[in-house]
C-alpha positions in Angstrom: 0.0 0.0 0.0 1.0 3.6 -0.2 2.4 5.2 2.9 3.0 8.7 4.3 6.7 8.9 5.3 7.1 12.6 6.2 5.5 16.0 6.4 7.1 19.3 5.4 5.8 22.6 6.5 7.0 25.9 5.0 6.1 29.5 4.2 5.6 30.3 0.5 6.5 34.0 0.4 6.5 35.1 -3.3 9.6 37.3 -2.8 11.6 34.2 -2.0 10.8 32.8 -5.5 11.8 36.1 -7.0 15.1 36.1 -5.1 15.9 32.7 -6.5 14.8 33.6 -10.0 16.9 36.8 -10.0 20.0 35.3 -8.5 19.8 37.2 -5.2 20.0 34.2 -2.8 23.5 35.2 -1.5 22.7 38.9 -0.9 22.9 39.7 2.8 19.2 40.2 3.1 18.4 36.7 1.7 21.4 34.7 2.8 20.0 33.7 6.2 16.6 32.7 4.7 18.2 30.3 2.2 20.7 29.0 4.7 17.7 27.7 6.7 16.8 25.3 3.9 20.3 23.9 3.2 19.6 20.9 5.5 16.2 20.4 4.0 17.5 20.2 0.4 20.0 17.5 1.4 17.3 15.7 3.5 15.0 15.7 0.5 17.7 14.2 -1.8 18.1 11.4 0.8 14.4 10.9 1.3 13.0 11.5 -2.1 9.3 10.8 -2.3 7.4 9.1 -5.1 4.6 11.7 -4.8 4.1 15.0 -2.8 0.6 16.0 -1.8 1.1 19.7 -1.5 -1.4 21.8 0.4 -1.4 25.5 -0.6 -3.7 28.4 -1.3 -4.3 29.9 -4.7 -3.8 33.7 -5.0 -6.6 34.6 -7.4 -4.9 32.8 -10.4 -6.6 29.5 -10.8 -9.8 30.7 -9.0 -11.3 34.2 -9.0 -13.7 35.9 -6.6 -16.4 34.5 -8.9 -15.8 30.9 -7.7 -13.7 29.9 -4.7 -13.9 26.2 -3.6 -13.1 25.6 0.1 -11.1 22.5 -0.8 -9.9 21.7 -4.4 -7.8 18.7 -5.4 -5.9 18.7 -8.7 -6.5 15.5 -10.7 -4.6 16.5 -13.9 -1.5 15.0 -15.4 0.3 18.3 -15.4 0.0 21.9 -14.3 1.3 25.0 -16.0 3.0 27.7 -13.9 0.7 30.7 -13.5 1.3 34.2 -14.7 0.7 36.3 -11.6 1.0 39.6 -13.4 4.7 39.7 -14.3 5.0 36.5 -16.3 5.2 32.9 -15.1 8.2 32.0 -12.9 11.0 30.4 -14.9 10.4 27.0 -13.3 9.4 23.6 -14.7 5.7 22.8 -15.2 4.4 20.5 -12.4 3.7 16.8 -13.2 0.7 15.4 -11.4 -0.3 11.9 -10.3 -3.9 11.5 -11.6 -4.3 7.9 -10.3 -3.5 8.7 -6.7 -5.3 12.0 -6.8 -8.5 10.4 -8.1 -8.2 7.7 -5.4 -7.8 10.3 -2.6 -10.8 12.3 -3.9 -13.0 9.2 -4.0 -11.9 8.1 -0.5 -12.1 11.6 1.1 -15.5 12.4 -0.4 -16.8 9.0 0.9 -15.5 10.1 4.3 -18.0 13.1 4.1 -15.6 15.8 3.0 -16.7 17.8 0.0 -13.8 18.3 -2.5 -13.8 20.2 -5.8 -12.1 18.1 -8.6 -9.9 20.3 -10.8 -8.8 18.8 -14.1 -7.1 21.9 -15.3 -5.3 24.4 -13.0 -2.4 26.8 -13.3 -0.4 26.8 -10.1 1.1 30.0 -8.5 3.8 30.8 -6.0 1.9 29.1 -3.2 2.9 25.8 -4.8 6.1 26.7 -6.8 8.0 28.5 -4.0 8.0 25.5 -1.6 9.2 23.3 -4.5 12.0 25.8 -5.2 13.0 26.1 -1.6 13.4 22.3 -1.2 14.4 21.3 -4.7 16.5 24.3 -5.9 16.3 25.1 -9.6 16.2 21.8 -11.5 15.2 21.3 -15.2 12.3 19.3 -14.0 10.8 18.6 -10.5 12.1 15.4 -9.1 8.6 13.9 -8.2 5.0 14.3 -9.2 2.8 16.6 -7.2 -0.9 16.5 -6.2 -2.0 20.2 -5.7 -4.5 20.7 -3.0 -5.9 24.2 -2.8 -7.6 25.6 0.3 -9.6 28.8 0.5 -8.0 31.0 3.1 -8.6 34.2 1.1 -12.3 34.8 1.0 -14.4 34.3 4.1 -15.8 32.0 5.3 -12.6 29.9 5.6 -12.4 26.4 7.0 -11.7 26.0 10.7 -8.5 24.5 12.0 -10.3 21.5 13.3 -11.9 20.8 9.9 -8.5 21.0 8.3 -7.0 18.7 10.9 -9.8 16.1 10.4 -9.4 16.4 6.7 -5.7 15.5 7.2 -6.8 12.3 9.0 -9.1 11.4 6.2 -6.3 12.0 3.6 -4.1 9.5 5.6 -6.8 6.9 5.3 -7.1 7.6 1.6 -3.4 7.3 1.0 -3.0 4.1 3.0 -5.9 2.4 1.0 -4.2 3.0 -2.3 -2.9 -0.4 -3.5 0.4 0.8 -5.1 3.6 0.9 -3.1 4.3 4.6 -3.0 6.3 6.8 -0.7 4.1 9.9 -0.1 5.0 13.1 1.6 2.4 15.7 2.7 3.5 19.4 2.5 1.6 22.1 4.3 2.5 25.6 3.1 1.6 29.2 3.8 2.0 31.6 6.8 3.5 32.5 9.1 2.3 35.7 10.8 1.8 38.5 8.3 -0.7 41.2 7.2 -0.5 42.8 3.8 -3.0 45.7 4.2 -4.7 48.1 6.5 -3.4 49.8 9.7 -1.6 46.6 10.8 0.2 46.0 7.5 3.6 44.5 8.2 2.5 42.8 11.4 4.8 40.0 12.5 4.3 38.1 15.8 7.4 36.0 16.7 5.9 34.8 19.9 2.7 33.5 18.2 4.7 31.9 15.4 7.1 30.0 17.7 4.2 28.9 20.0 2.4 27.6 16.9 5.4 25.6 15.9 5.7 24.2 19.4 2.1 23.1 19.5 2.1 21.8 15.9 4.8 19.3 17.0 3.5 18.5 20.5 -0.2 19.3 20.7 -1.7 19.4 17.1 -5.2 18.5 18.1 -5.3 21.2 20.8 -3.9 23.6 18.2 -6.7 22.6 15.8 -9.2 24.0 18.3 -7.9 27.6 18.0 -10.6 29.7 16.5 -9.9 31.6 13.3 -10.4 35.0 15.0 -7.3 34.2 17.2 -5.2 33.8 14.0 -6.5 37.2 12.7 -5.9 39.0 15.9 -2.5 37.5 16.8 -1.0 36.6 13.4 -2.5 39.2 11.1 -5.1 38.8 8.4 -3.0 36.4 6.3 -1.9 34.4 9.4 -5.0 32.3 8.8 -3.0 30.5 6.1 -1.5 28.4 9.0 -4.6 26.3 9.2 -3.3 24.6 6.0 -0.4 23.2 8.1 -3.0 21.4 10.2 -4.0 19.3 7.2 -0.5 18.0 6.9 -0.1 17.4 10.6 -3.5 15.6 10.8 -2.2 13.1 8.3 0.6 11.8 10.5 0.6 8.4 12.2 0.3 9.7 15.8 -3.0 11.2 14.9 -4.3 7.8 14.0 -3.0 6.0 17.1 0.6 5.4 15.9 4.0 6.6 17.1 4.9 10.3 17.4 6.9 11.8 14.5 10.6 12.6 14.6 11.6 16.3 14.3 14.3 16.5 11.6 14.6 20.2 11.1 13.1 23.5 12.5 13.8 26.9 11.2 12.4 30.4 11.8 13.5 33.7 10.4 12.3 37.3 10.3 11.9 39.0 7.9 11.5 37.8 4.4 9.8 40.5 2.5 7.0 41.5 4.8 6.5 38.2 6.6 8.1 35.7 8.9 9.4 32.4 7.5 8.7 29.1 9.3 9.8 25.6 8.4 9.6 22.1 9.9 10.3 18.6 8.7 8.7 15.8 10.6 9.3 12.2 9.7 6.5 9.7 10.2 7.2 6.7 12.4 4.2 4.6 11.5 
């Protein structure tokens, strides 16, 4: 059967992608950010998955304000890189895994979660920046990706608990797939940041690090945090962190198994106008 072997959590700041694309990674401002991912790149080479299930949020490229699904799973064979207003990033198109994606959709919907199936979708920085951070700048991505888009842009947004429970359902779906696959779940977005209004530029280091602590040690308790707490303490865009709960809910200890092993933790302020957070947890079955 397929199995989940690890979860990766990371911010997906668009300026990080621009820094890579423009060759600025060694400039003093960016050097510390990218140094925090050096271990992760080596870890990924040594722990290369067969498929990555990548949780992200679309930034009005695949979906407009006319139609925003709460949860959308990409079931296509490939995904073009979106033009976000200044041309597509110079990165490879993303190869999908339609068979596993269709199986997960079938299983999760039968577990009473409503998903939107997307057979054609351009993917923006929410998905490509995490790939760049962990994979560098290859001619092609080293594994297929199943994009899983979550609405954290237009209210109402899903609760942390619903995201957490969805992660548990995704684990059951993966484990019921009858092909021997090594699957990683990536949760992206966050950390604390606000892009507009009187609190634009807000960063809350205390909240961010407490979130990382609880994500490791008390994810189910963390899932009970109401969305208004994210908005108040982490800024209007801090709500993106509920997407990390999908990935964390998919780990073995949330299904009665062993606790995961922490392989890497990194936190840095600032990167553009936000904080950068990153964790790697290995699943111990």
